[in-house]
C-alpha positions, 0 to 999 in steps of 0.5 A: 536537489530533492527537499526534505518536505518531498522526502517526508511526503513520499515516506508518509504516502508510502506508509499510508499506501502500504497500510491501506493495501494490506488492510484491503488484502485482508478484507479481500481474503476474508471475502474470498474465504467467506463467500467464494467468488464475488464481484465485490472481492474482484473489484476490491482486488483490481482496485488495490493494484490500481491504487498502488500503480497510480500512486507509484506512477505519480511518485515516479513523475517526481523522480527516482528518489521519491519513488524509492522512498515511497516504496520503502514506506510501502514496505514499512506500512506492511510491517506495521499493519501485519504487526497490528493484525497478528502481533508478529513482525513478518 
């Protein structure tokens, strides 16, 4: 049985991951628009997906439910970040 602590940690981890991922996406798109191709943008692009893959892999080691909760938190983090940036819930 999964504990409430693990559920809370998974949710907070997912929300933080979503916020960081979409913040880095905004930074990445700004780099590509302003500079065109740059190694910084490419490294940031690869790093975003590496971070998400690593966190989801770690969560999958704890089971399916923590992984799904983390993914739900990731989506919540997306909504929160987009609301902060644009003022519109997407």
